[in-house]
C-alpha positions as CSV (number, residue, x, y, z in Angstrom):
1,M,56.3,208.3,191.2
2,T,53.9,205.3,190.2
3,A,50.2,204.5,192.1
4,P,49.5,202.6,195.0
5,T,48.2,199.4,194.0
6,A,44.8,198.1,196.1
7,T,45.2,195.6,198.4
8,A,41.7,194.5,198.9
9,P,39.5,193.4,195.2
10,P,37.9,196.0,194.0
11,V,33.8,196.5,194.4
12,V,31.3,196.9,192.0
13,T,29.6,200.1,192.9
14,G,27.2,200.8,190.2
15,M,25.6,199.1,187.6
16,G,23.3,199.5,184.3
17,V,21.5,197.3,182.1
18,A,19.7,197.2,179.0
19,A,18.4,193.7,178.0
20,P,15.5,192.7,175.7
21,N,13.1,191.6,178.8
22,G,13.7,195.2,180.5
23,F,15.6,198.7,180.2
24,G,16.9,199.8,183.1
25,R,18.8,197.8,186.2
26,E,15.8,196.8,188.0
27,K,13.3,196.5,185.4
28,W,15.2,194.0,183.8
29,W,15.8,192.1,187.5
30,Q,12.3,191.6,188.2
31,A,11.4,190.3,184.4
32,T,13.7,188.0,185.0
33,L,13.1,186.7,188.1
34,A,9.3,186.4,187.1
35,G,10.5,184.5,184.4
36,A,9.9,187.0,181.7
37,S,11.3,186.6,178.1
38,G,12.3,189.2,175.5
39,I,12.7,186.7,172.8
40,R,10.0,187.5,169.7
41,E,9.8,187.8,165.8
42,I,12.2,190.1,164.7
43,S,11.3,193.7,164.4
44,R,13.8,196.0,163.7
45,F,14.0,194.5,159.3
46,D,12.3,192.1,157.2
47,A,13.3,188.8,158.1
48,D,11.5,186.5,156.5
49,R,14.0,185.7,153.7
50,Y,16.2,184.6,156.6
51,P,15.7,180.9,158.1
52,A,15.9,182.4,161.5
53,R,13.7,184.7,162.3
54,L,13.7,185.3,166.2
55,A,15.5,187.5,168.4
56,G,16.0,189.5,171.4
57,E,15.3,192.9,171.1
58,V,15.7,195.9,173.4
59,R,12.0,197.5,172.5
60,D,11.2,199.4,175.2
61,F,14.5,202.2,174.3
62,D,14.4,205.7,172.4
63,P,17.3,207.0,171.9
64,A,15.8,210.3,171.7
65,E,15.2,210.3,175.5
66,H,19.0,209.3,175.8
67,T,21.1,210.4,173.6
68,P,22.3,214.0,173.1
69,G,20.9,215.2,169.4
70,R,24.5,216.1,168.0
71,L,25.3,212.2,168.9
72,L,22.3,210.7,167.1
73,P,23.8,211.1,163.6
74,Q,27.5,210.5,164.9
75,T,26.3,207.4,166.4
76,D,25.0,203.7,165.9
77,H,22.5,201.8,167.8
78,V,25.0,199.9,169.9
79,T,26.2,203.2,170.9
80,R,23.1,204.8,171.8
81,L,22.6,201.9,174.3
82,A,25.8,201.7,175.8
83,L,25.7,205.7,176.7
84,A,22.3,205.1,178.4
85,V,23.7,201.9,180.3
86,A,26.8,204.0,181.4
87,D,24.8,206.5,182.7
88,E,22.5,204.6,184.4
89,A,25.5,202.7,185.7
90,L,27.0,205.9,187.2
91,A,24.7,207.3,188.4
92,D,24.0,204.4,190.2
93,A,26.9,204.6,192.2
94,D,26.8,208.0,192.6
95,V,29.9,209.0,191.8
96,D,30.7,212.8,190.6
97,T,33.3,212.2,187.9
98,A,33.9,216.0,187.3
99,A,35.6,215.8,190.9
100,L,37.8,212.5,190.4
101,P,41.3,213.7,189.7
102,E,41.9,213.6,185.7
103,Y,43.2,210.2,185.0
104,A,41.5,208.3,188.0
105,A,39.0,206.7,185.9
106,G,39.1,205.2,182.4
107,V,36.8,202.8,180.3
108,V,37.2,199.2,179.1
109,T,34.3,197.7,177.4
110,A,34.1,193.9,175.2
111,S,32.5,194.3,171.6
112,S,32.4,191.7,169.1
113,A,30.3,193.9,166.2
114,G,31.2,197.5,166.8
115,G,28.6,200.0,165.1
116,F,27.0,197.1,162.7
117,E,24.0,199.1,161.6
118,F,25.4,202.5,160.9
119,G,28.0,200.2,158.7
120,Q,25.3,198.8,156.8
121,R,24.0,201.9,156.1
122,E,27.2,203.4,154.7
123,L,28.0,200.9,152.9
124,E,24.8,200.8,150.7
125,A,25.1,204.9,150.3
126,L,28.9,203.7,148.9
127,W,27.6,201.4,146.9
128,S,23.9,203.0,145.0
129,K,25.5,206.6,145.6
130,G,29.2,207.3,145.8
131,G,31.6,208.0,148.0
132,R,30.6,211.5,148.1
133,Y,27.4,210.1,150.0
134,V,29.3,208.1,153.0
135,S,29.2,210.1,156.3
136,A,32.1,211.3,157.7
137,Y,31.5,209.4,161.0
138,Q,31.5,206.4,159.3
139,S,35.1,206.6,160.3
140,F,34.7,205.7,164.3
141,A,31.2,204.5,164.4
142,W,31.5,201.2,163.1
143,F,34.4,200.5,165.5
144,Y,34.6,198.1,167.8
145,A,36.1,200.8,170.6
146,V,33.6,203.7,169.7
147,N,31.3,202.6,173.2
148,T,34.4,202.9,175.0
149,G,35.6,206.3,173.3
150,Q,31.7,207.8,173.3
151,I,31.5,206.8,177.6
152,S,35.1,208.6,178.1
153,I,33.9,211.6,176.1
154,R,30.7,212.1,177.4
155,H,31.8,211.4,180.9
156,G,35.3,212.7,181.2
157,L,36.9,209.5,182.2
158,R,40.6,209.8,180.7
159,G,42.2,207.7,182.5
160,P,43.3,203.8,181.1
161,S,40.8,202.3,178.5
162,G,39.8,200.0,175.5
163,V,38.4,197.6,174.1
164,L,38.4,193.6,174.2
165,V,37.1,191.7,171.8
166,T,36.6,187.6,172.5
167,E,32.8,187.5,171.4
168,Q,30.8,186.4,174.2
169,A,33.5,185.8,176.7
170,G,34.2,189.6,176.2
171,G,32.1,190.7,179.0
172,L,34.1,189.0,181.5
173,D,37.6,189.5,180.3
174,A,37.0,193.5,179.9
175,V,35.9,193.6,183.8
176,A,38.7,191.7,184.2
177,Q,41.0,194.0,182.8
178,A,39.5,196.9,185.0
179,R,40.1,195.1,188.1
180,R,43.4,195.2,186.6
181,Q,43.5,198.9,186.2
182,V,42.5,199.3,189.8
183,V,44.4,196.6,192.0
184,R,48.1,196.4,189.6
185,K,48.0,200.5,188.8
186,G,46.0,202.3,191.4
187,I,42.9,203.4,189.2
188,R,40.3,204.0,191.4
189,L,37.3,203.8,189.0
190,V,36.7,202.2,185.6
191,V,33.1,201.6,184.0
192,T,33.2,198.3,182.5
193,G,31.4,195.3,180.6
194,G,29.7,194.8,177.3
195,V,26.7,196.1,175.3
196,E,25.9,194.7,171.8
197,S,23.8,195.4,168.7
198,A,24.2,194.0,165.3
199,L,20.0,193.0,164.6
200,C,20.3,194.2,160.6
201,P,20.6,192.4,157.6
202,W,24.6,192.7,157.7
203,G,24.7,191.6,161.1
204,W,22.1,188.6,161.0
205,A,24.0,187.2,158.4
206,A,27.0,187.3,160.0
207,Q,25.7,185.4,163.0
208,L,24.0,183.3,160.8
209,A,27.3,182.1,159.1
210,D,28.4,179.3,162.0
211,G,25.0,177.5,162.1
212,R,24.6,177.7,165.6
213,L,21.2,180.1,165.0
214,S,18.3,178.1,166.0
215,T,15.3,177.9,163.2
216,V,12.9,177.3,165.8
217,T,10.1,179.7,165.3
218,D,8.4,179.2,168.3
219,P,10.1,181.9,171.1
220,A,9.6,179.1,174.0
221,G,11.3,176.5,172.0
222,A,14.1,178.0,170.2
223,Y,16.5,178.6,172.6
224,L,16.9,175.3,174.9
225,P,20.4,174.9,176.8
226,F,21.0,171.6,178.0
227,S,17.8,170.1,176.9
228,A,17.6,167.1,175.0
229,D,15.7,169.4,172.3
230,A,18.5,171.8,172.2
231,S,18.8,173.3,168.6
232,G,21.0,176.5,168.7
233,H,20.4,179.9,170.5
234,V,18.2,182.8,169.8
235,A,20.8,186.0,169.3
236,G,20.0,189.1,171.2
237,E,21.2,193.0,171.8
238,G,21.8,194.8,175.3
239,G,24.2,194.0,178.0
240,A,25.7,195.8,181.0
241,L,28.1,198.0,182.5
242,L,29.6,198.2,185.9
243,V,31.0,200.6,187.8
244,V,34.3,199.0,189.8
245,E,36.1,201.0,191.6
246,D,39.0,200.6,194.8
247,A,37.6,199.4,197.7
248,A,39.2,201.8,199.9
249,A,37.9,204.6,197.4
250,A,34.3,203.5,197.6
251,R,34.8,202.8,201.7
252,E,35.8,206.7,201.9
253,R,33.1,208.3,200.3
254,G,30.3,206.1,201.9
255,A,29.7,204.1,198.5
256,E,26.9,201.3,198.5
257,T,28.3,198.0,197.1
258,Y,27.1,195.1,195.3
259,G,30.0,192.3,195.3
260,T,33.6,192.3,194.9
261,I,35.1,191.0,192.1
262,A,37.2,188.5,193.7
263,G,39.0,186.1,190.6
264,Y,39.2,185.7,187.3
265,A,40.7,183.5,184.8
266,A,40.9,182.7,180.9
267,T,42.0,180.0,179.0
268,F,41.9,178.9,175.1
269,D,41.0,175.9,173.7
270,P,43.2,174.3,171.5
271,A,42.6,173.3,167.7
272,A,39.7,170.7,167.5
273,Q,42.0,168.4,165.5
274,S,44.0,168.3,168.3
275,G,41.8,166.2,170.4
276,E,42.4,167.8,173.2
277,G,38.7,169.1,174.4
278,S,38.2,172.0,176.1
279,R,39.8,174.3,178.6
280,L,36.5,175.6,180.1
281,K,37.1,173.6,183.5
282,D,40.9,174.7,184.0
283,A,39.4,178.3,183.4
284,A,37.3,177.7,186.4
285,E,39.5,176.2,188.5
286,L,42.1,179.3,187.6
287,A,39.5,181.7,188.8
288,L,38.9,180.0,192.4
289,R,42.4,179.8,192.6
290,D,42.8,183.4,192.0
291,A,40.4,184.4,194.5
292,G,41.8,182.0,196.9
293,L,39.0,179.6,197.1
294,T,37.9,176.1,196.3
295,A,35.0,174.6,194.7
296,A,33.2,174.1,198.2
297,D,32.6,177.8,198.4
298,V,30.7,178.8,194.9
299,D,27.1,178.8,195.6
300,V,26.0,179.2,191.9
301,V,27.1,179.1,188.3
302,F,25.7,181.2,185.4
303,A,26.4,178.9,183.0
304,D,27.6,179.8,179.4
305,A,24.4,178.1,178.0
306,A,25.6,177.2,174.3
307,G,22.2,176.0,173.3
308,V,24.2,173.3,171.3
309,L,23.6,170.1,172.8
310,A,27.3,168.9,172.3
311,A,28.8,172.0,173.9
312,D,26.2,172.1,176.8
313,R,27.6,168.3,177.5
314,T,31.1,169.5,177.5
315,E,29.9,172.5,180.0
316,A,27.8,170.0,181.9
317,L,30.1,167.7,182.4
318,A,32.9,170.4,183.5
319,L,30.7,171.5,186.1
320,A,30.0,167.6,187.2
321,A,33.9,166.9,187.0
322,L,34.6,170.1,189.7
323,F,32.0,170.6,191.8
324,G,30.1,166.4,191.7
325,P,27.6,165.7,189.5
326,N,24.3,167.8,190.9
327,G,27.3,169.6,193.1
328,V,25.9,173.5,192.8
329,P,22.6,175.4,191.6
330,V,23.5,176.1,187.7
331,T,21.2,178.6,185.6
332,A,21.0,180.3,182.3
333,P,19.0,183.5,182.8
334,K,19.8,184.3,178.9
335,T,17.1,181.8,178.0
336,M,15.3,185.2,178.3
337,T,17.5,187.3,175.9
338,G,19.3,185.2,174.2
339,R,22.5,185.4,173.7
340,L,24.2,189.0,173.4
341,S,27.5,188.4,172.4
342,S,30.2,190.7,174.7
343,G,26.6,191.9,176.2
344,G,26.1,188.2,177.5
345,A,28.5,187.6,180.1
346,A,28.3,191.3,181.3
347,L,24.8,190.7,181.9
348,D,25.1,187.5,183.7
349,L,27.6,189.0,185.8
350,A,25.2,192.0,186.8
351,A,22.4,188.6,187.6
352,A,24.9,187.3,189.7
353,L,25.6,190.2,191.7
354,L,21.5,190.9,192.2
355,S,21.4,187.3,193.5
356,L,23.5,188.2,195.7
357,R,22.2,190.9,196.8
358,D,18.6,189.0,197.0
359,Q,19.8,185.9,197.9
360,V,18.0,184.1,195.3
361,I,18.9,182.1,191.9
362,P,17.0,183.4,188.7
363,P,15.6,180.8,186.8
364,T,16.2,178.8,183.4
365,V,13.2,179.1,181.4
366,N,11.5,176.9,178.4
367,V,13.5,174.1,180.2
368,D,12.0,171.4,181.9
369,G,15.4,170.0,183.3
370,P,18.8,168.7,181.8
371,A,18.9,166.5,178.8
372,P,20.0,162.9,180.4
373,G,23.8,162.3,180.9
374,L,24.1,166.1,181.8
375,P,24.4,165.6,185.7
376,I,23.9,169.5,186.5
377,D,21.4,171.0,189.3
378,L,19.7,173.5,186.6
379,V,17.9,175.9,188.3
380,T,14.3,176.2,186.3
381,G,10.7,177.3,186.5
382,E,10.6,179.4,189.3
383,P,13.5,181.7,191.3
384,R,15.2,179.8,194.1
385,P,16.1,181.2,197.1
386,A,19.0,180.1,198.4
387,A,21.6,181.4,201.1
388,L,24.5,183.0,198.3
389,R,28.2,184.4,199.7
390,T,29.6,183.5,196.3
391,A,28.6,183.1,192.2
392,L,30.6,181.8,189.8
393,V,29.8,183.0,185.7
394,L,31.0,181.1,183.0
395,A,31.9,182.6,179.5
396,R,32.8,180.9,175.8
397,G,33.5,183.0,172.8
398,R,33.6,181.5,169.2
399,G,36.8,180.4,168.2
400,G,37.9,179.6,171.4
401,F,37.9,181.9,174.4
402,N,36.8,180.6,178.0
403,A,36.7,183.1,180.8
404,A,35.6,182.6,184.5
405,M,35.0,184.8,187.4
406,V,34.1,184.8,190.8
407,V,32.0,187.4,192.7
408,R,31.5,187.4,196.1
409,V,28.9,189.3,198.7
410,P,30.6,192.8,200.2
411,G,33.0,192.6,202.8
């Protein structure tokens, strides 16, 4: 017998956050509304030899306070962050996972790097000492799906689970997969989103390889999306996990909700030599169509905000074509955290949902306004109060991935 499919969009009933400007959902959100940046000089390793030396590090997180002692030698820093974030999300949702039917809840996360720091340490042991000195836990601690697996084990979530690997777009793609599990397969609840960390020499070398990291040494001038002074982005760590739940099940147990996952779409850019251009606008249009909405229904856009002027121009022109020049407020709160790879879009999604809750748009910091020829209404400097019912979140991953998600106020 197949499970009944949901007839209403799934709702978000819980949220957990780890970000460079705040560990924990409300601490991060208040810092975001205050325009407080978490971008500083790297402290986790000696970055003096590297051209880029700034990062968004989660600095107020003590793994020993959040991770069982037996798991500390088994896990990378990213998994310890993810476990803590999942704990917060499930506590916020006020759901007793032990009381759920055995296969009623799952985990779907996004990852771009897996346990890079753990992997570097074990490879150093292999090269310097030999195979006998490599931890047996290396077999899974490095793996892209490790966060999904460890969250599933910790909370007994044995339903459909998985991992998406689409770089910055992954946070939205993972939530979309969770939505499918709820809507199409009748799964009651999914923990989903993305948490990322690759702030170690091995991970840093990989991020430097594509030439998009800013080499500016002033934290206030290193990551300036949509600005004429844009010089690349700052990398960071962290992200968000959400509890996405069947709307009827959430209503039955009296759960409070942040909003609904109303629409989603993903596209893939053609090869650069084709001359066909980006399909980001197509993703946004398809997501709105999936939600049964039009561009006129959107009250705010959380931008991908690459920090490279050509890519920013592509996004700005796509938004202008869809909404009209300066047609909708646009913001990029990731200027306070850096780009968090698969955690970035998930964090933007959390920001969008809290914006709907509090009826305020967080600012883009350190940018006075968009560069000439970028016709967007960029929210800068201060939070902007607004009547908000619908938010559009955009993300682009290296390699051509585009994703767009629409969230709406509850009800």
